[in-house]
C-alpha positions as CSV (number, residue, x, y, z in Angstrom):
1,M,24.0,-44.1,-17.3
2,S,26.1,-44.4,-14.6
3,Y,30.1,-44.5,-14.7
4,V,31.9,-46.1,-11.9
5,F,35.8,-45.6,-12.0
6,T,38.9,-44.6,-9.3
7,L,41.0,-41.4,-9.3
8,K,44.2,-42.0,-7.0
9,Y,46.1,-39.2,-5.7
10,Q,49.5,-38.3,-4.1
11,L,49.0,-35.9,-1.6
12,A,51.1,-33.0,-0.7
13,T,51.9,-32.5,3.3
14,E,49.8,-29.6,4.1
15,D,46.7,-31.7,2.6
16,C,47.1,-34.5,4.5
17,E,44.3,-34.2,7.4
18,H,41.7,-36.4,6.3
19,E,38.7,-35.5,7.9
20,Q,39.2,-31.8,5.9
21,L,40.1,-33.7,3.1
22,V,36.5,-35.4,3.0
23,E,34.6,-32.2,4.1
24,R,36.4,-30.4,1.0
25,L,35.8,-32.6,-1.1
26,A,31.9,-33.2,-0.3
27,E,31.4,-29.6,-0.4
28,A,33.1,-29.7,-4.2
29,G,30.7,-32.6,-5.4
30,C,32.5,-35.4,-5.0
31,D,30.1,-36.9,-2.6
32,D,29.6,-39.4,-5.2
33,A,32.8,-41.1,-4.1
34,T,34.0,-43.5,-1.1
35,I,36.7,-41.8,0.0
36,G,40.0,-44.7,0.6
37,V,42.8,-42.8,3.2
38,G,44.9,-46.2,4.0
39,Q,48.2,-45.4,2.6
40,P,49.9,-41.8,4.0
41,G,49.8,-39.0,1.7
42,R,48.0,-41.1,-0.7
43,I,43.7,-40.5,-1.7
44,A,41.5,-42.8,-3.7
45,L,38.5,-42.1,-4.4
46,A,35.8,-44.7,-6.4
47,F,33.2,-42.7,-7.9
48,T,29.8,-43.8,-9.4
49,R,29.2,-41.0,-11.4
50,D,26.1,-40.1,-13.6
51,S,26.9,-38.5,-16.8
52,A,26.4,-38.8,-20.7
53,N,29.5,-40.9,-21.1
54,A,32.8,-41.4,-19.6
55,D,34.8,-39.0,-20.8
56,S,32.1,-36.2,-19.2
57,A,31.9,-38.5,-16.0
58,I,35.9,-38.6,-14.8
59,L,36.8,-35.1,-16.3
60,S,33.8,-33.9,-13.9
61,A,35.7,-36.1,-11.0
62,L,38.7,-34.5,-11.6
63,Q,37.7,-30.8,-11.8
64,D,35.5,-31.9,-8.2
65,V,38.8,-32.9,-6.8
66,K,41.3,-30.0,-8.1
67,H,38.8,-27.8,-6.9
68,A,38.9,-29.5,-3.3
69,I,42.4,-30.3,-3.4
70,L,44.7,-27.5,-5.3
71,T,47.9,-29.4,-4.9
72,A,46.5,-33.4,-5.2
73,C,48.5,-35.1,-8.1
74,L,46.3,-37.6,-10.2
75,I,49.1,-40.7,-9.9
76,E,46.0,-43.4,-11.5
77,V,42.7,-43.8,-13.0
78,V,41.3,-47.6,-12.5
79,S,38.0,-49.7,-13.3
80,I,36.2,-47.9,-16.1
81,L,33.4,-48.9,-16.6
82,S,29.0,-48.5,-16.9
83,A,26.8,-49.4,-14.7
């Protein structure tokens, strides 16, 4: 089943280069997310992730983002739905 959710993060100053972030996120497995960088110092990732349940979908996305951006601080998880 697919789950749709958004993770919003506060970024450290050294992690605000958008092109590098997008590349690192794709390499870390976040290629199932649409990435938004409209607010300075923040990033939002809208995922549609296949998983057995919502918890495992979110946890795997959290791990992937943390692998790509070590200094990212999670500020919000929104719109947890099955698609």
